[in-house]
N, C-alpha and C positions, 0 to 999 in steps of 0.2 A: 504494500500500500504506500504509494508515494506521498510526499509531503503536501502537494497541491490537493490531492483527493482528501487527505486528512483534514486540511484547513477548511475546504469547502463543506465537508461533512459536519465538522464541529460548528461552523458558522450557521449552517442550516438548523442544527439541533438547538443551538442557543436562541436563534430567532423564533423557532417554534415554541420553545419553553417560555420565552419572554412574552409572546403573544398570549399564551395560556394564562400566565400570571395576571396580565392586565384584565382579562375577561373574568377571572375568578374573584369572588368576593372574599376568599380567604386571604389573610395578610401574608406578605412575604416575610419569611423568617430566616435567620442564619444560625447554623449549628456547627460547632467544632466537636468532633467525637473521636475517641480512640478505643478500639476494642481491646487491644493488648499493647502495653508498653512495659517490657520486662527484661530482666537480666536472667540468663540461663547459664548453667555450668554442669559439667559431667558429674555423675553419681559414682562414688567409690572408685573402682579401678577403671571405670569407663573413660575412654580417651576423647570423648566429645569436648571440644574447646568451648570455653565460656564466651559469652558475647551478649550484646544488646540487640533486642528484637522489637520491632514495632510492626503491628499487623492491623490493617484496616483503620489507619488514621485518615480522617476525612474532614473536609470543609464542605458543608451543604448550604445552598442558597435556593429558596423557592417556596412554594406553597404545598399543601397536602397533596395536590394533584400533579404538579410539575416541579421538578427540581433539577439543578445543576450540581454535580458532585465532583470534587477534586480529591483523589485518594492516593495513598502511598502505603507500601509495605516494604520491609527490608530487614537486613541483619548486618551488624558490625562485629567483627572478631579481631582482636589484637589491633585495634584502632584502624582497621581497614574494612571498607564496605564490601562484603562478599556478595550480597544480593540486594537489589533495590528496584522498585518500579514506581511509575507514576501513571495515574489513570484519570481521564476526564470523561464523565458520563452525563448523558441526559437521562433522567429517571422519571417515569410516569406510573402513577398508581393504576393498577388494573382491577384489583379486588380490594376488599377491606384490609387484607393483611399481606398483600403481595405487590411488589413494584417490578416493572420491566425496565431494564437499563440497556443502553447502547452507547458506545463511545470508543475511545482510543486508549490503548495501553502501550507504554514504552518500558521495556526491560532495560534499565540503565546499567545494572551489573548482574551477572558477569558480562564482560565484553566478548564479542561484538554486540552492540545494542540491537534489540529486536523490537519491531513495531507490529501491533496487532489491532484488528477490528474486533471489538469484544461485545458480546451479547450476554445479558444476565437476567436472572430472576432472584430476588431477595425478599424474604418475608418469614412468616410464621407457618411452619408445616403442622400436620396433625400432632396431637399431644403436646402442643405449645413448644415445639422445637424450632429454634431459629435456623433457617437454611439459606445458603447461598449456592447458586449454580451459575458458572460462567463458562462460556464457550468463546475461545479466541481464534481468529483466522489470520494467519500471517502469510509471508512470502513463500513461494516455492511449494505450495500445497501443504504447509504446516498448519496444524490445528492443535489446540490445547484445551483440555477440560479440567475445571477446578470444582470440587464439591466440598462443602463445609457444613457441618451440622453441630449445633451446641444446644444444650438444654439446661435450664436453671432449676435446681431443686432447693426449695426454701427449708432450711433447718429451723431458723427463726426469721423474724422480719428483717434482721440485719445480716445473719450468717447464711451464705448461699454456697452450695457446692455445684460445680458446673463441669460435666464431662464434655469432651469435644472430640470429633473425628474429622479429619481432612484428608482428601485424596486428590492427587494430581495425575493426569494422563497426557500423553503426547502421541501424535499420529506418526511422527518420523524421528529417526535419530538426528541429533544436532550436536556432533562431537565438539564443535567449537565452544559451546557453553556447557558441555558435560551432561547433556540430556539424551536419554535413550527413548525408544518407542514403547508404547504400552503404559502400564502403571509405572510411574516414575518415583513417586514418593507417597508414603502413608504416615500420618501423624495422629497419635492418640494422646489426649491430655486430660488432666483432672486438676481443677483449681478450686481452692476454697477462698471465697471472697468475704470481706466484711464491709457492709454498706455504711460508710460514714454519713453519707447523705444520699439524696436521690441522684446526685450528680457525680459522685466519685466513690470508688470502692477499691482499696488495695487488696491484694491476694497473694497466696503462695500455693505451690502445687508441684506436680511432676509432669514430664512430657517424654514420650517415646517417639522416635523418628526412625523410619526404615526406608532405605532406597532400594530399588528393584531393577532387575534386568541390566541393560547396558549402562543405565544411570549409576547403579552400584559399582559396576566395573570401572567406569570413569572416575568415581570417587576414590576407589581403592588405588587406582594408578597414581592419584595425587596424594596418597598417604592418609586418606580419610577413612574413618570407620563408617560403613553404610548402615549400621544399626547402633543407635545411641539412646541412652537414658539420661535425662537431665532434670535437675530441680529448677524451679522458676520462682521469681518473686517480682511483682510489678503492680500495676493498677489499670483499671478501666474507668473511663469517665467521659462526661460531655459538658460543654460550656456554652 
């Protein structure tokens, strides 16, 4: 997807969203949100390196029906950014608890950078489980699928335990960035949060990550362990 097409696409999406905002009686609001901002480190003899992780950090502007979102996720290890992306989406509410999103994703790290046209659904699945499903289409027939599901279980009104599962898939090998085809990564996590207020909640927990197929082979060739257990500490919040 060349830059001109990306620019035209995002301009059209922004114009559409802005028009919808003007016609809607709902006020335009701004939200800054981060799902995970945490430090991770290996457990026991595990050789997973510690680092700073941010996941689904976003700036949202819009109404209940139409929104523009700027997102980012990434990881820093030993003062170096190992992975990072930035996303710009137009989001429109389809049903009471689900939004459809379309926009642009750029993988900044690892290099070389990759650009994608991304389609997504985000919302509340059955049994009050939060779900994200994103399909990205890139150059040379590359496609990527990301699935993430998380559910909150209230222990008390302030203490919450939240299991999470995330899976990534790729249609083709991409050795330049260390990605193989098929299931590339699976992550399982469990976090215990304490809700200080409605807006912010620190947490601690554990995370397991597994790499598969050629993705695991690429990681091992770089001296990385494809299966790691890590403890995590961080916070989630919105402003």
